[in-house]
C-alpha positions as CSV (number, residue, x, y, z in Angstrom):
1,X,-311.7,-91.9,158.8
2,X,-313.8,-90.1,161.6
3,X,-313.6,-86.3,160.7
4,X,-314.4,-83.8,163.3
5,X,-317.5,-82.1,162.7
6,X,-318.6,-78.4,163.3
7,X,-321.4,-77.8,165.8
8,X,-323.4,-74.8,166.1
9,X,-326.6,-74.2,168.2
10,X,-328.5,-75.8,165.7
11,X,-327.2,-79.1,165.2
12,X,-325.6,-79.5,169.0
13,X,-328.3,-81.4,170.3
14,X,-328.3,-83.8,167.4
15,X,-324.6,-84.3,167.1
16,X,-323.5,-84.2,170.8
17,X,-326.3,-84.7,173.1
18,X,-328.4,-87.1,171.1
19,X,-325.1,-89.4,169.7
20,X,-324.9,-92.7,170.1
21,X,-321.4,-93.3,172.0
22,X,-319.0,-90.9,173.3
23,X,-318.5,-87.3,172.0
24,X,-315.3,-85.0,172.7
25,X,-316.6,-81.4,172.1
26,X,-313.5,-79.0,171.4
27,X,-314.3,-75.6,172.3
28,X,-312.0,-73.3,170.6
29,X,-311.4,-69.8,168.9
30,X,-309.6,-69.4,165.4
31,X,-307.1,-66.5,167.2
32,X,-306.1,-69.1,170.4
33,X,-302.9,-70.5,169.7
34,X,-303.2,-73.6,172.3
35,X,-306.4,-74.2,170.5
36,X,-304.4,-74.7,167.2
37,X,-302.0,-76.9,168.8
38,X,-304.8,-79.3,170.3
39,X,-306.7,-79.1,167.1
40,X,-304.7,-81.7,165.3
41,X,-304.3,-83.5,168.3
42,X,-308.0,-84.0,168.8
43,X,-308.2,-85.1,164.7
44,X,-305.4,-87.7,165.3
45,X,-307.6,-89.1,168.4
46,X,-311.0,-89.1,166.0
47,X,-309.0,-90.8,163.1
48,X,-307.8,-93.5,165.7
49,X,-311.2,-94.1,167.6
50,X,-314.1,-94.7,165.2
51,X,-316.4,-95.1,168.2
52,X,-315.7,-91.7,169.4
53,X,-317.1,-88.5,167.8
54,X,-315.2,-85.4,167.8
55,X,-317.1,-82.0,167.4
56,X,-315.6,-78.6,167.5
57,X,-317.4,-75.6,168.8
58,X,-316.1,-72.0,167.9
59,X,-316.8,-70.1,170.9
60,X,-316.8,-66.8,169.1
61,X,-319.6,-68.0,166.7
62,X,-321.4,-70.0,169.5
63,X,-321.0,-67.9,172.5
64,X,-324.6,-69.2,173.8
65,X,-323.2,-72.7,173.8
66,X,-320.0,-71.7,175.3
67,X,-322.0,-70.0,178.1
68,X,-324.2,-73.0,178.5
69,X,-321.3,-75.1,179.2
70,X,-319.3,-72.6,181.5
71,X,-316.6,-72.3,179.0
72,X,-314.6,-69.7,180.6
73,X,-311.2,-70.6,179.3
74,X,-310.0,-72.3,175.8
75,X,-309.5,-74.8,174.6
76,X,-312.0,-76.4,176.7
77,X,-312.6,-80.0,175.8
78,X,-315.4,-81.9,177.3
79,X,-316.3,-85.4,176.9
80,X,-320.1,-86.1,176.5
81,X,-321.7,-89.3,176.8
82,X,-325.6,-90.0,177.0
83,X,-325.8,-86.2,176.8
84,X,-323.8,-85.2,179.9
85,X,-320.4,-84.1,180.3
86,X,-318.4,-86.9,182.1
87,X,-315.1,-85.3,181.8
88,X,-313.4,-82.3,180.7
89,X,-309.6,-80.6,180.3
90,X,-309.0,-77.0,180.1
91,X,-306.0,-76.0,178.2
92,X,-303.7,-77.6,175.6
93,X,-302.4,-81.1,176.7
94,X,-300.4,-83.5,175.0
95,X,-301.9,-86.5,173.3
96,X,-301.3,-89.0,175.8
97,X,-302.7,-86.9,178.5
98,X,-306.0,-86.3,176.7
99,X,-306.1,-90.0,176.0
100,X,-305.4,-90.7,179.5
101,X,-308.1,-88.2,180.8
102,X,-310.6,-89.8,178.4
103,X,-309.4,-93.3,178.5
104,X,-313.0,-95.0,179.8
105,X,-314.4,-93.7,176.6
106,X,-312.0,-94.2,174.1
107,X,-312.2,-97.1,172.0
108,X,-315.6,-98.0,173.3
109,X,-318.0,-99.5,171.2
């Protein structure tokens, strides 16, 4: 099972920017209700799409990363591929909406 990874400034380059294949990055905070709603959805997407890595960034702990990637509202879900943001969603969405937005990258080998 593909488990989400917690990313920090120390491992973000390795886990996201240098990753082989697409990476969904969930910028979230523990106090954010919508973040708590979307978290399990991303966990399911990670479990069902072994080619896609899911990484979670706690914006309270990683303010510099949130600033660097212009996260002004959470949850902010960004899909990275080849070290660049290719698609993004702001706000909680149902699984089908997230999968539709990232369809070009889900299931890709």
